[in-house]
C-alpha positions in Angstrom: -21.4 -27.8 -20.8 -18.7 -25.5 -22.2 -20.4 -22.4 -20.8 -20.6 -24.1 -17.4 -16.8 -24.9 -17.5 -16.0 -21.3 -18.6 -18.1 -19.9 -15.7 -16.5 -22.3 -13.2 -13.0 -21.5 -14.5 -13.6 -17.8 -14.3 -14.9 -18.1 -10.7 -11.8 -20.0 -9.8 -9.3 -17.8 -11.7 -10.7 -14.4 -12.6 -10.0 -11.6 -10.2 -12.2 -8.5 -10.5 -10.9 -5.5 -8.7 -13.0 -2.4 -7.9 -10.4 0.4 -8.2 -10.6 3.2 -5.7 -9.5 5.8 -8.3 -9.7 6.5 -12.0 -6.6 7.2 -14.1 -5.2 10.7 -13.6 -7.4 11.3 -10.6 -6.7 11.9 -6.9 -7.5 9.2 -4.4 -7.8 9.0 -0.6 -8.1 5.6 1.2 -8.2 5.0 4.9 -8.5 1.6 6.6 -11.3 1.1 9.2 -10.3 1.6 12.8 -7.8 -0.8 14.4 -6.7 -2.2 10.9 -3.8 -1.5 8.6 -2.9 -2.2 5.0 -2.4 -5.9 4.2 -2.9 -6.0 0.4 -1.9 -3.5 -2.3 -3.1 -3.9 -5.9 -2.3 -1.6 -8.8 -2.5 -1.7 -12.5 -0.7 0.6 -15.0 -2.0 1.9 -18.3 0.4 3.3 -20.9 -2.3 5.5 -22.5 -2.8 7.4 -19.3 0.7 6.8 -17.9 -0.8 6.2 -14.5 -2.0 3.5 -12.1 -5.3 2.6 -10.6 -5.2 1.4 -7.1 -7.0 -0.8 -4.6 -6.2 -1.6 -1.0 -7.4 -4.1 1.6 -7.0 -3.8 5.3 -6.8 -6.3 8.2 -6.3 -6.4 11.9 -2.7 -6.8 13.2 -1.8 -10.4 14.1 -2.1 -9.7 17.8 -5.7 -9.6 19.1 -7.2 -6.6 20.8 -4.7 -4.0 19.7 -5.5 -0.3 20.1 -4.6 1.8 17.1 -6.1 5.1 18.4 -3.2 7.5 17.6 -3.4 8.0 13.9 -2.4 10.9 11.6 -1.9 11.9 8.0 1.6 12.9 6.7 2.2 15.7 4.3 3.3 14.7 0.8 6.3 12.5 1.2 7.7 12.9 -2.4 8.0 15.4 -5.2 6.9 14.5 -8.8 9.6 12.4 -10.6 11.6 12.0 -7.4 12.3 8.9 -5.2 10.0 8.1 -2.3 11.3 6.5 0.9 8.9 6.6 3.9 8.5 4.9 7.3 5.7 5.6 9.8 7.0 7.4 12.9 6.7 5.9 16.4 6.6 2.3 15.1 3.3 3.1 13.4 1.6 1.0 10.8 0.5 2.1 7.4 -3.3 2.5 7.5 -4.1 4.7 4.5 -2.8 6.3 1.3 -3.7 9.5 -0.5 -2.3 10.6 -3.8 -2.5 13.2 -6.6 -1.5 12.8 -10.2 0.1 15.4 -12.5 -0.2 14.9 -16.3 2.9 17.1 -17.0 5.1 14.9 -14.9 3.0 11.7 -15.4 3.7 10.8 -11.8 2.1 10.8 -8.4 2.8 12.3 -5.0 1.8 10.3 -1.9 0.6 11.0 1.6 0.3 8.2 4.2 -2.0 7.6 7.2 -0.1 6.0 10.0 -1.4 4.6 13.3 0.6 3.9 16.4 -0.2 0.6 18.2 -0.4 1.0 22.0 2.1 -1.2 23.9 3.7 -2.6 20.6 6.7 -1.7 18.6 7.9 -2.8 15.1 10.9 -5.2 15.0 12.9 -7.3 12.6 11.9 -5.0 9.7 13.0 -5.6 6.1 12.2 -4.2 2.7 10.8 -6.5 0.1 12.3 -6.7 -3.3 10.5 -4.6 -5.9 6.9 -6.0 -6.1 6.2 -4.7 -9.6 7.9 -4.3 -13.0 7.4 -1.3 -15.3 4.0 -1.0 -16.8 2.8 -4.2 -15.1 0.2 -5.2 -12.6 1.1 -5.2 -8.9 -0.5 -7.5 -6.3 1.3 -7.6 -3.0 0.0 -9.3 0.1 1.7 -8.7 3.5 2.9 -12.0 4.8 0.9 -13.6 7.6 1.8 -12.4 11.0 3.6 -9.3 9.7 2.6 -5.6 9.3 3.4 -2.9 6.8 5.6 0.0 8.2 7.0 1.8 5.2 7.4 2.1 1.4 10.2 2.8 -1.1 9.6 3.8 -4.7 11.3 5.4 -7.7 10.0 6.9 -10.9 11.4 6.4 -14.4 10.7 9.3 -16.9 11.1 7.0 -19.9 8.6 4.4 -18.6 6.5 7.0 -16.8 5.9 4.5 -14.0 7.0 3.7 -10.5 8.4 0.6 -9.0 7.5 -0.2 -5.3 8.8 -2.1 -2.4 7.4 -2.2 1.1 8.9 -2.3 4.6 7.5 -5.3 6.5 7.9 -5.9 10.2 6.9 -8.0 13.2 4.8 -6.3 15.8 6.2 -7.0 19.2 4.6 -6.2 22.6 6.6 -4.4 25.2 6.1 -3.2 28.8 6.4 0.5 29.5 8.9 1.5 32.2 8.0 4.4 34.4 
């Protein structure tokens, strides 16, 4: 009976994440077509002074949107430097790529952004920091919202980054000719 309770408890409480990278390794993640990032999970390890990552994607709150204009950025930050990024043209964040450097014990990031035809971002705000130094991060975009940007800074003493995200409404508009 105790084994049964343990298994049931683990099913209800345990969260197993399949990381998309290994510590100190590069990663590239792209959402499927017509979806964007809705969940960011990351865990830090002091031995490696790095994070492993996982992302989940979902369709924007509006049905039938077309996200056909997508592109990767160049690296948006230098090692040990702040990162502030927003997708251009009211785009949504739909992918992340990153490299790690053992000398700096930090990462550089690229982003995959997709424009949404006939929609713009509005009423945007940055979250508070969603992680503390050396701790797990598990951020879910609020229902009905989309992710448009990211802000992060690195601490050389902690050899870690803190993150916050820019969250927006997605609002339809009519083009004027």
